[in-house]
Biopython code that builds the backbone (N, CA, C, O; Angstrom):
import numpy as np
from Bio.PDB.StructureBuilder import StructureBuilder

atoms = [
    (1, "UNK", "N", (0.845, -1.176, 0.000)),
    (1, "UNK", "CA", (0.000, 0.000, 0.000)),
    (1, "UNK", "C", (0.891, 1.240, 0.000)),
    (1, "UNK", "O", (1.934, 1.271, 0.652)),
    (2, "UNK", "N", (0.475, 2.225, -0.718)),
    (2, "UNK", "CA", (1.240, 3.455, -0.866)),
    (2, "UNK", "C", (1.123, 4.302, 0.408)),
    (2, "UNK", "O", (0.039, 4.777, 0.744)),
    (3, "UNK", "N", (2.242, 4.488, 1.111)),
    (3, "UNK", "CA", (2.235, 5.245, 2.361)),
    (3, "UNK", "C", (1.975, 6.730, 2.155)),
    (3, "UNK", "O", (1.542, 7.413, 3.083)),
    (4, "UNK", "N", (2.231, 7.241, 0.952)),
    (4, "UNK", "CA", (1.991, 8.663, 0.721)),
    (4, "UNK", "C", (0.500, 8.992, 0.785)),
    (4, "UNK", "O", (0.134, 10.134, 1.063)),
    (5, "UNK", "N", (-0.358, 8.012, 0.534)),
    (5, "UNK", "CA", (-1.795, 8.235, 0.677)),
    (5, "UNK", "C", (-2.168, 8.464, 2.139)),
    (5, "UNK", "O", (-3.074, 9.244, 2.434)),
    (6, "UNK", "N", (-1.483, 7.798, 3.044)),
    (6, "UNK", "CA", (-1.791, 7.937, 4.466)),
    (6, "UNK", "C", (-1.638, 9.378, 4.941)),
    (6, "UNK", "O", (-2.401, 9.834, 5.792)),
    (7, "UNK", "N", (-0.671, 10.087, 4.402)),
    (7, "UNK", "CA", (-0.405, 11.449, 4.855)),
    (7, "UNK", "C", (-1.551, 12.410, 4.576)),
    (7, "UNK", "O", (-1.677, 13.427, 5.258)),
    (8, "UNK", "N", (-2.386, 12.112, 3.591)),
    (8, "UNK", "CA", (-3.515, 12.985, 3.294)),
    (8, "UNK", "C", (-4.843, 12.372, 3.737)),
    (8, "UNK", "O", (-5.908, 12.886, 3.396)),
    (9, "UNK", "N", (-4.784, 11.288, 4.487)),
    (9, "UNK", "CA", (-6.002, 10.583, 4.922)),
    (9, "UNK", "C", (-6.589, 11.221, 6.184)),
    (9, "UNK", "O", (-5.866, 11.722, 7.045)),
    (10, "UNK", "N", (-7.906, 11.186, 6.264)),
    (10, "UNK", "CA", (-8.642, 11.727, 7.417)),
    (10, "UNK", "C", (-8.282, 10.969, 8.694)),
    (10, "UNK", "O", (-8.295, 11.556, 9.776)),
    (11, "UNK", "N", (-7.962, 9.680, 8.592)),
    (11, "UNK", "CA", (-7.711, 8.823, 9.749)),
    (11, "UNK", "C", (-6.250, 8.825, 10.200)),
    (11, "UNK", "O", (-5.915, 8.136, 11.163)),
    (12, "UNK", "N", (-5.380, 9.572, 9.542)),
    (12, "UNK", "CA", (-3.967, 9.636, 9.893)),
    (12, "UNK", "C", (-3.790, 10.723, 10.932)),
    (12, "UNK", "O", (-4.087, 11.888, 10.669)),
    (13, "UNK", "N", (-3.310, 10.356, 12.114)),
    (13, "UNK", "CA", (-3.272, 11.298, 13.228)),
    (13, "UNK", "C", (-1.912, 11.254, 13.922)),
    (13, "UNK", "O", (-1.150, 10.300, 13.764)),
    (14, "UNK", "N", (-1.624, 12.294, 14.685)),
    (14, "UNK", "CA", (-0.350, 12.396, 15.398)),
    (14, "UNK", "C", (-0.569, 12.094, 16.874)),
    (14, "UNK", "O", (-1.479, 12.641, 17.497)),
    (15, "UNK", "N", (0.266, 11.226, 17.429)),
    (15, "UNK", "CA", (0.213, 10.886, 18.847)),
    (15, "UNK", "C", (1.331, 11.641, 19.554)),
    (15, "UNK", "O", (2.510, 11.367, 19.329)),
    (16, "UNK", "N", (0.963, 12.590, 20.407)),
    (16, "UNK", "CA", (1.952, 13.427, 21.083)),
    (16, "UNK", "C", (2.754, 12.646, 22.117)),
    (16, "UNK", "O", (3.913, 12.970, 22.372)),
    (17, "UNK", "N", (2.153, 11.625, 22.712)),
    (17, "UNK", "CA", (2.865, 10.839, 23.720)),
    (17, "UNK", "C", (4.027, 10.058, 23.100)),
    (17, "UNK", "O", (5.131, 10.044, 23.645)),
    (18, "UNK", "N", (3.777, 9.414, 21.970)),
    (18, "UNK", "CA", (4.813, 8.628, 21.297)),
    (18, "UNK", "C", (5.549, 9.424, 20.215)),
    (18, "UNK", "O", (6.534, 8.948, 19.651)),
    (19, "UNK", "N", (5.070, 10.626, 19.932)),
    (19, "UNK", "CA", (5.662, 11.521, 18.936)),
    (19, "UNK", "C", (5.788, 10.845, 17.575)),
    (19, "UNK", "O", (6.858, 10.851, 16.965)),
    (20, "UNK", "N", (4.691, 10.267, 17.106)),
    (20, "UNK", "CA", (4.672, 9.635, 15.792)),
    (20, "UNK", "C", (3.254, 9.639, 15.230)),
    (20, "UNK", "O", (2.276, 9.784, 15.964)),
    (21, "UNK", "N", (3.167, 9.479, 13.933)),
    (21, "UNK", "CA", (1.880, 9.411, 13.255)),
    (21, "UNK", "C", (1.386, 7.974, 13.215)),
    (21, "UNK", "O", (2.185, 7.037, 13.211)),
    (22, "UNK", "N", (0.070, 7.800, 13.187)),
    (22, "UNK", "CA", (-0.530, 6.476, 13.148)),
    (22, "UNK", "C", (-1.904, 6.562, 12.498)),
    (22, "UNK", "O", (-2.477, 7.644, 12.362)),
    (23, "UNK", "N", (-2.413, 5.426, 12.107)),
    (23, "UNK", "CA", (-3.769, 5.342, 11.554)),
    (23, "UNK", "C", (-4.733, 5.103, 12.703)),
    (23, "UNK", "O", (-4.612, 4.107, 13.416)),
    (24, "UNK", "N", (-5.684, 6.000, 12.890)),
    (24, "UNK", "CA", (-6.610, 5.857, 14.004)),
    (24, "UNK", "C", (-7.909, 5.147, 13.603)),
    (24, "UNK", "O", (-8.907, 5.215, 14.321)),
    (25, "UNK", "N", (-7.887, 4.474, 12.466)),
    (25, "UNK", "CA", (-9.039, 3.679, 12.041)),
    (25, "UNK", "C", (-9.116, 2.461, 12.946)),
    (25, "UNK", "O", (-8.123, 1.761, 13.141)),
    (26, "UNK", "N", (-10.292, 2.210, 13.497)),
    (26, "UNK", "CA", (-10.469, 1.101, 14.434)),
    (26, "UNK", "C", (-10.670, -0.203, 13.655)),
    (26, "UNK", "O", (-11.790, -0.548, 13.279)),
    (27, "UNK", "N", (-9.562, -0.921, 13.421)),
    (27, "UNK", "CA", (-9.601, -2.162, 12.657)),
    (27, "UNK", "C", (-9.409, -3.347, 13.587)),
    (27, "UNK", "O", (-8.618, -3.289, 14.529)),
    (28, "UNK", "N", (-10.136, -4.420, 13.317)),
    (28, "UNK", "CA", (-9.860, -5.627, 14.080)),
    (28, "UNK", "C", (-8.697, -6.367, 13.422)),
    (28, "UNK", "O", (-8.209, -5.950, 12.372)),
    (29, "UNK", "N", (-8.260, -7.442, 14.024)),
    (29, "UNK", "CA", (-7.074, -8.157, 13.552)),
    (29, "UNK", "C", (-7.233, -8.685, 12.129)),
    (29, "UNK", "O", (-6.288, -8.634, 11.342)),
    (30, "UNK", "N", (-8.407, -9.185, 11.796)),
    (30, "UNK", "CA", (-8.651, -9.729, 10.453)),
    (30, "UNK", "C", (-8.609, -8.641, 9.382)),
    (30, "UNK", "O", (-8.015, -8.829, 8.320)),
    (31, "UNK", "N", (-9.239, -7.510, 9.666)),
    (31, "UNK", "CA", (-9.236, -6.406, 8.706)),
    (31, "UNK", "C", (-7.822, -5.880, 8.480)),
    (31, "UNK", "O", (-7.422, -5.610, 7.348)),
    (32, "UNK", "N", (-7.079, -5.741, 9.563)),
    (32, "UNK", "CA", (-5.710, -5.251, 9.462)),
    (32, "UNK", "C", (-4.871, -6.187, 8.598)),
    (32, "UNK", "O", (-4.122, -5.730, 7.735)),
    (33, "UNK", "N", (-4.991, -7.476, 8.821)),
    (33, "UNK", "CA", (-4.229, -8.449, 8.044)),
    (33, "UNK", "C", (-4.635, -8.422, 6.572)),
    (33, "UNK", "O", (-3.772, -8.470, 5.695)),
    (34, "UNK", "N", (-5.913, -8.347, 6.296)),
    (34, "UNK", "CA", (-6.406, -8.346, 4.919)),
    (34, "UNK", "C", (-5.887, -7.132, 4.137)),
    (34, "UNK", "O", (-5.541, -7.260, 2.962)),
    (35, "UNK", "N", (-5.830, -5.977, 4.768)),
    (35, "UNK", "CA", (-5.363, -4.768, 4.084)),
    (35, "UNK", "C", (-3.871, -4.857, 3.777)),
    (35, "UNK", "O", (-3.447, -4.550, 2.663)),
    (36, "UNK", "N", (-3.077, -5.274, 4.755)),
    (36, "UNK", "CA", (-1.634, -5.227, 4.578)),
    (36, "UNK", "C", (-1.040, -6.502, 3.978)),
    (36, "UNK", "O", (0.104, -6.480, 3.524)),
    (37, "UNK", "N", (-1.772, -7.599, 3.962)),
    (37, "UNK", "CA", (-1.258, -8.839, 3.385)),
    (37, "UNK", "C", (-1.521, -8.914, 1.886)),
    (37, "UNK", "O", (-0.755, -9.542, 1.153)),
    (38, "UNK", "N", (-2.577, -8.291, 1.432)),
    (38, "UNK", "CA", (-2.867, -8.304, 0.007)),
    (38, "UNK", "C", (-2.069, -7.209, -0.687)),
    (38, "UNK", "O", (-1.534, -6.311, -0.038)),
    (39, "UNK", "N", (-1.997, -7.289, -1.971)),
    (39, "UNK", "CA", (-1.206, -6.316, -2.746)),
    (39, "UNK", "C", (-2.085, -5.170, -3.245)),
    (39, "UNK", "O", (-2.022, -4.793, -4.416)),
    (40, "UNK", "N", (-2.886, -4.631, -2.366)),
    (40, "UNK", "CA", (-3.727, -3.494, -2.737)),
    (40, "UNK", "C", (-2.862, -2.249, -2.848)),
    (40, "UNK", "O", (-1.894, -2.076, -2.107)),
    (41, "UNK", "N", (-3.223, -1.407, -3.767)),
    (41, "UNK", "CA", (-2.486, -0.151, -3.906)),
    (41, "UNK", "C", (-3.194, 0.992, -3.191)),
    (41, "UNK", "O", (-2.635, 2.077, -3.027)),
    (42, "UNK", "N", (-4.413, 0.740, -2.774)),
    (42, "UNK", "CA", (-5.193, 1.785, -2.108)),
    (42, "UNK", "C", (-5.954, 1.201, -0.924)),
    (42, "UNK", "O", (-6.547, 0.127, -1.025)),
    (43, "UNK", "N", (-5.932, 1.907, 0.181)),
    (43, "UNK", "CA", (-6.626, 1.470, 1.391)),
    (43, "UNK", "C", (-8.133, 1.607, 1.184)),
    (43, "UNK", "O", (-8.583, 2.646, 0.699)),
    (44, "UNK", "N", (-8.924, 0.600, 1.534)),
    (44, "UNK", "CA", (-10.374, 0.712, 1.367)),
    (44, "UNK", "C", (-11.018, 1.714, 2.327)),
    (44, "UNK", "O", (-12.164, 2.113, 2.125)),
    (45, "UNK", "N", (-10.299, 2.116, 3.356)),
    (45, "UNK", "CA", (-10.831, 3.068, 4.336)),
    (45, "UNK", "C", (-10.302, 4.483, 4.127)),
    (45, "UNK", "O", (-10.571, 5.375, 4.932)),
    (46, "UNK", "N", (-9.554, 4.688, 3.053)),
    (46, "UNK", "CA", (-8.990, 6.008, 2.777)),
    (46, "UNK", "C", (-10.111, 7.030, 2.591)),
    (46, "UNK", "O", (-11.093, 6.792, 1.887)),
    (47, "UNK", "N", (-9.932, 8.151, 3.235)),
    (47, "UNK", "CA", (-10.887, 9.256, 3.116)),
    (47, "UNK", "C", (-10.081, 10.535, 3.027)),
    (47, "UNK", "O", (-9.299, 10.855, 3.922)),
    (48, "UNK", "N", (-10.277, 11.258, 1.948)),
    (48, "UNK", "CA", (-9.539, 12.508, 1.756)),
    (48, "UNK", "C", (-9.871, 13.465, 2.888)),
    (48, "UNK", "O", (-11.043, 13.738, 3.146)),
    (49, "UNK", "N", (-8.872, 13.965, 3.550)),
    (49, "UNK", "CA", (-9.084, 14.895, 4.647)),
    (49, "UNK", "C", (-8.161, 16.080, 4.530)),
    (49, "UNK", "O", (-7.025, 15.947, 4.074)),
    (50, "UNK", "N", (-8.633, 17.225, 4.934)),
    (50, "UNK", "CA", (-7.784, 18.404, 4.955)),
    (50, "UNK", "C", (-8.260, 19.333, 6.061)),
    (50, "UNK", "O", (-9.310, 19.114, 6.666)),
    (51, "UNK", "N", (-7.488, 20.356, 6.311)),
    (51, "UNK", "CA", (-7.794, 21.268, 7.409)),
    (51, "UNK", "C", (-9.039, 22.108, 7.166)),
    (51, "UNK", "O", (-9.621, 22.629, 8.117)),
    (52, "UNK", "N", (-9.456, 22.250, 5.922)),
    (52, "UNK", "CA", (-10.575, 23.132, 5.596)),
    (52, "UNK", "C", (-11.887, 22.389, 5.386)),
    (52, "UNK", "O", (-12.889, 23.008, 5.028)),
    (53, "UNK", "N", (-11.905, 21.080, 5.598)),
    (53, "UNK", "CA", (-13.100, 20.284, 5.354)),
    (53, "UNK", "C", (-14.285, 20.789, 6.193)),
    (53, "UNK", "O", (-15.368, 21.020, 5.654)),
    (54, "UNK", "N", (-14.086, 20.958, 7.492)),
    (54, "UNK", "CA", (-15.179, 21.398, 8.354)),
    (54, "UNK", "C", (-15.581, 22.838, 8.075)),
    (54, "UNK", "O", (-16.759, 23.177, 8.191)),
    (55, "UNK", "N", (-14.647, 23.680, 7.715)),
    (55, "UNK", "CA", (-14.959, 25.079, 7.416)),
    (55, "UNK", "C", (-15.860, 25.185, 6.180)),
    (55, "UNK", "O", (-16.749, 26.035, 6.129)),
    (56, "UNK", "N", (-15.630, 24.326, 5.195)),
    (56, "UNK", "CA", (-16.474, 24.358, 3.993)),
    (56, "UNK", "C", (-17.877, 23.858, 4.291)),
    (56, "UNK", "O", (-18.825, 24.241, 3.606)),
    (57, "UNK", "N", (-18.024, 23.013, 5.295)),
    (57, "UNK", "CA", (-19.331, 22.447, 5.621)),
    (57, "UNK", "C", (-20.204, 23.419, 6.416)),
    (57, "UNK", "O", (-21.413, 23.210, 6.511)),
    (58, "UNK", "N", (-19.634, 24.451, 6.975)),
    (58, "UNK", "CA", (-20.395, 25.384, 7.822)),
    (58, "UNK", "C", (-21.085, 26.446, 6.998)),
    (58, "UNK", "O", (-21.766, 27.309, 7.550)),
]
sb = StructureBuilder()
sb.init_structure("model")
sb.init_model(0)
sb.init_chain("A")
sb.init_seg("    ")
for serial, (resi, resn, name, xyz) in enumerate(atoms, 1):
    if name == "N":
        sb.init_residue(resn, " ", resi, " ")
    sb.init_atom(name, np.array(xyz, "f"), 0.0, 1.0, " ", f" {name:<3s}", serial, name[0])
structure = sb.get_structure()
């Protein structure tokens, strides 16, 4: 899976305690394995996110 997609994903978040980025999508063990074991080029849970998304909705 292309990691550059993660950087623009809505579910990609920063953890201040560990000082690293992570995917905050709540996946169970089977879903996690299916996504990373197959040769998919795109995450099925990818959602385009940006800082202005909520501002445009108001």
